[in-house]
C-alpha positions in Angstrom: 7.6 -9.5 -31.9 4.3 -7.9 -33.0 2.1 -6.2 -30.4 -1.6 -6.4 -29.9 -3.3 -3.0 -30.1 -6.9 -1.7 -29.8 -7.7 1.8 -31.2 -11.1 3.4 -30.5 -12.2 5.9 -33.1 -10.1 3.9 -35.5 -12.0 4.3 -38.8 -10.6 7.8 -39.7 -8.4 10.7 -38.7 -6.0 10.2 -35.9 -7.1 6.7 -35.1 -6.7 5.4 -38.6 -3.3 7.2 -39.0 -2.1 5.6 -35.8 -3.4 2.2 -37.0 -1.5 2.6 -40.3 1.8 3.3 -38.6 1.4 0.4 -36.2 0.4 -2.1 -38.9 3.4 -0.8 -40.9 5.7 -1.9 -38.1 4.0 -5.4 -37.9 1.5 -5.1 -35.1 -1.9 -6.7 -34.9 -4.4 -3.8 -34.6 -8.1 -3.8 -33.8 -9.8 -0.7 -35.1 -13.0 0.1 -33.3 -15.7 2.6 -34.3 -19.4 3.0 -34.4 -20.0 2.7 -38.2 -19.5 -0.8 -39.4 -18.9 0.0 -43.1 -16.2 2.7 -42.3 -14.3 0.5 -39.8 -14.3 -2.6 -42.0 -13.1 -0.5 -44.9 -10.3 1.1 -42.9 -9.2 -2.3 -41.6 -9.1 -3.7 -45.1 -7.0 -0.9 -46.4 -4.4 -1.2 -43.6 -4.2 -4.9 -43.8 -3.5 -4.6 -47.5 -0.6 -2.4 -46.8 0.9 -4.8 -44.2 3.0 -6.3 -42.9 0.9 -6.3 -39.8 -2.8 -7.0 -39.7 -5.9 -4.9 -38.9 -9.4 -6.0 -38.1 -12.5 -3.9 -37.6 -14.9 -4.0 -34.6 -18.1 -2.1 -34.2 -18.1 -0.3 -30.9 -19.9 2.5 -29.1 -17.4 3.7 -26.4 -20.3 5.2 -24.4 -21.4 1.6 -23.6 -19.2 0.2 -20.8 -20.4 -3.3 -21.5 -19.5 -3.2 -25.2 -16.0 -1.8 -24.4 -15.4 -4.5 -21.8 -16.5 -7.2 -24.1 -14.2 -6.1 -26.9 -11.2 -5.8 -24.7 -11.7 -9.2 -23.1 -12.3 -10.8 -26.5 -9.1 -9.3 -27.8 -7.2 -10.5 -24.7 -8.6 -14.0 -25.0 -7.9 -14.2 -28.8 -4.3 -13.0 -28.7 -3.4 -13.9 -25.1 -2.2 -10.4 -24.4 -3.0 -6.7 -24.8 0.0 -4.5 -25.3 -1.5 -1.1 -26.2 -4.9 0.5 -25.6 -5.4 3.7 -27.5 -8.5 5.6 -26.3 -8.9 7.9 -29.2 -12.7 8.2 -30.0 -14.0 11.7 -29.6 -16.6 14.2 -30.9 -16.9 17.9 -30.9 -19.8 20.5 -30.8 -18.9 23.9 -32.1 -20.9 26.9 -30.7 -21.0 29.8 -28.3 -21.3 28.5 -24.7 -24.5 30.4 -24.0 -26.2 28.9 -27.0 -25.4 25.3 -26.3 -28.0 23.1 -24.7 -27.2 20.7 -21.8 -27.6 17.9 -24.2 -24.7 19.2 -26.3 -22.4 19.2 -23.3 -23.6 15.7 -22.2 -23.1 14.2 -25.6 -19.5 15.3 -25.8 -18.8 14.3 -22.2 -20.3 10.8 -22.8 -18.0 10.1 -25.7 -14.8 12.0 -24.8 -14.6 11.3 -21.1 -16.8 8.3 -20.3 -15.5 6.6 -23.5 -11.9 6.9 -22.2 -12.9 5.8 -18.7 -14.6 2.7 -20.1 -11.5 1.8 -22.2 -9.2 2.4 -19.3 -11.3 0.5 -16.8 -11.4 -2.5 -19.2 -7.8 -2.6 -20.2 -5.9 -1.5 -17.1 -6.7 -4.5 -14.8 -5.7 -6.9 -17.6 -2.4 -5.1 -18.0 -1.8 -5.2 -14.2 -2.4 -8.9 -14.3 0.1 -9.5 -17.2 2.6 -7.1 -15.6 3.0 -4.8 -18.6 1.1 -2.7 -21.2 0.5 0.8 -22.4 -2.6 3.0 -22.3 -2.5 6.1 -24.6 -5.3 8.7 -24.3 -5.9 11.2 -27.1 -6.5 14.6 -25.6 -5.8 17.8 -27.5 -4.0 21.1 -27.4 -7.4 22.2 -26.3 -6.8 20.3 -23.1 -3.9 22.6 -22.3 -5.0 26.0 -23.6 -8.4 27.8 -24.2 -10.3 27.0 -27.3 -13.2 29.5 -28.0 -16.4 28.1 -29.5 -15.4 24.6 -28.3 -16.4 24.7 -24.7 -17.6 21.1 -24.3 -14.7 19.7 -26.2 -12.2 21.8 -24.2 -13.7 20.8 -20.9 -13.4 17.1 -21.8 -9.9 17.3 -23.0 -8.8 19.1 -19.8 -10.4 16.2 -18.0 -8.3 13.6 -20.0 -5.1 15.5 -19.2 -5.9 15.2 -15.5 -6.9 11.6 -15.6 -3.9 10.5 -17.7 -1.3 12.4 -15.6 -2.7 11.0 -12.4 -3.0 7.4 -13.6 0.5 7.3 -15.0 1.9 7.8 -11.5 -0.1 4.9 -10.1 0.5 2.6 -13.1 4.3 2.8 -12.9 4.2 0.4 -9.9 2.5 -2.3 -12.0 4.7 -2.0 -15.1 2.0 -0.2 -17.1 2.8 3.0 -19.0 0.2 5.7 -19.5 0.7 8.4 -22.1 -1.1 11.5 -23.3 -1.4 12.6 -27.0 -2.2 16.3 -27.4 -2.5 17.1 -31.2 -3.0 20.7 -32.3 -5.3 21.6 -35.2 -5.4 19.4 -38.3 -6.4 19.7 -41.9 -9.6 18.0 -41.2 -12.8 19.8 -42.4 -14.2 20.0 -38.8 -11.1 21.9 -37.7 -11.1 24.2 -40.6 -14.8 24.9 -40.0 -14.2 25.7 -36.4 -11.4 28.2 -37.3 -13.7 29.9 -39.8 -16.5 30.2 -37.4 -14.2 31.7 -34.7 -13.3 34.5 -37.2 -16.9 35.4 -38.1 -18.1 38.7 -36.6 -21.8 37.6 -36.5 -23.3 35.2 -34.0 -24.1 31.6 -34.9 -27.7 30.6 -34.7 -27.1 27.0 -33.7 -24.3 24.6 -32.6 -22.5 22.6 -35.2 -21.5 19.0 -34.3 -18.3 17.7 -35.7 -16.0 14.7 -35.3 -12.5 15.2 -33.8 -9.8 13.7 -36.0 -6.9 14.2 -38.3 -3.3 14.2 -37.1 -0.5 11.9 -38.1 0.8 9.3 -35.6 3.2 10.4 -32.9 6.8 9.1 -32.6 5.9 8.0 -29.1 3.7 5.2 -30.3 5.6 4.3 -33.5 9.2 4.2 -32.6 10.2 0.6 -31.4 12.7 2.2 -29.0 9.9 3.9 -27.2 8.2 0.6 -26.3 9.5 -1.3 -23.3 6.8 -3.9 -23.2 7.3 -7.6 -23.0 8.1 -9.4 -26.2 
């Protein structure tokens, strides 16, 4: 039986790749992102590939109310929520002493608060239904140092701690909590970060970039890995 899935940051990169794999196995996937044109286009492409379906939803994960409304709407529409993938994230590249407080706060608001908002909305519903899975996209940068990406690294370490702690609690309610830690990808933002790290001269200003790009993990795409209710 198909699953009902929400993916934040679903219009490109990791989110879109995960969505493609889940639609390919027959799931109903809601791709959520801030830019309407991008998320609608992504949903149309994935639905055309089938056999599952994708629909786009405009969402700013920094807004707790918007996230709660989307999660509740999906739950009411489908009668269940099997998988919540908190994937939305941004990056700011620059030397730590050159970054303003606003740079750190912008990355924190999306990468940490966005995941908290998704988890806070989905987790109680999954406890109520007695099953479900929450997957948080962190990064290899959440496990090891990542020079020139201080704000990003800080937030991804936070997601590792949140996910590992919640998974222990959630077991008692039949809810699985998983962590995704991709390494660098072939996305332009990752390539730019690597090039900047190799430059001998100092950068004059921070460079914002979106975090995206890896193919889906076997954890989320292998039917055998899912123990949810059918």
